[in-house]
C-alpha positions, 0 to 999 in steps of 0.5 A: 207504410200506414194508411187507413185499414192497415193492420198492425201487430201490437207488441205489448202485454195489454191483451190486444194482438192486432190493431186496425188503423182508422186515423193518423194524426200526422201527414207522415207516419213514422216512429214515435207517431200516434195513430187511432185504431180499433182492436181487431183481435184480442185475447180473452179476459184481458184489459182490452176488448175487441172493437174498442178504440184506442190510440197507439204509438208506433215503435218501428216500421219497415220503411227507411227512417232518417236519424238526426245523425244522418244515418238511415235505419229500417225496422223488420215489421210494423210494431205499435203499443197501446196508449191509455185513453186521452193520455200519453201514457202506455196501457201495458207494463211491458213491451215485447219488441225493440223500439227506435231511439226516437221513441224514447227521446220524444217524451215517452219516458216510461219506455226509456230505461236511461236518459238520452241527450239529443245533440 
């Protein structure tokens, strides 16, 4: 579940480690949702600094997620990646965690290694 002040682990190589959620753009936050957050913890001498505002893309969450085929899937932990400011492009070049199929389908083509067809 993602509410205000939820801390989320970031799974990319941008240099940020923990993000604190301040605003969600959707009422229901699920995989492939975009949130706004501030960086709580970051590595030194990297692209991002502590207390910067960034948008983040949710990769997976531990709540049940309904797929279009009718199956329910569930992630192990909360994971997100940072997006560039005012764009829907990933800030980092690598992702260190798995992500749901729906994230690849909903237009984040840099995550997808192959194209998928939605039935």
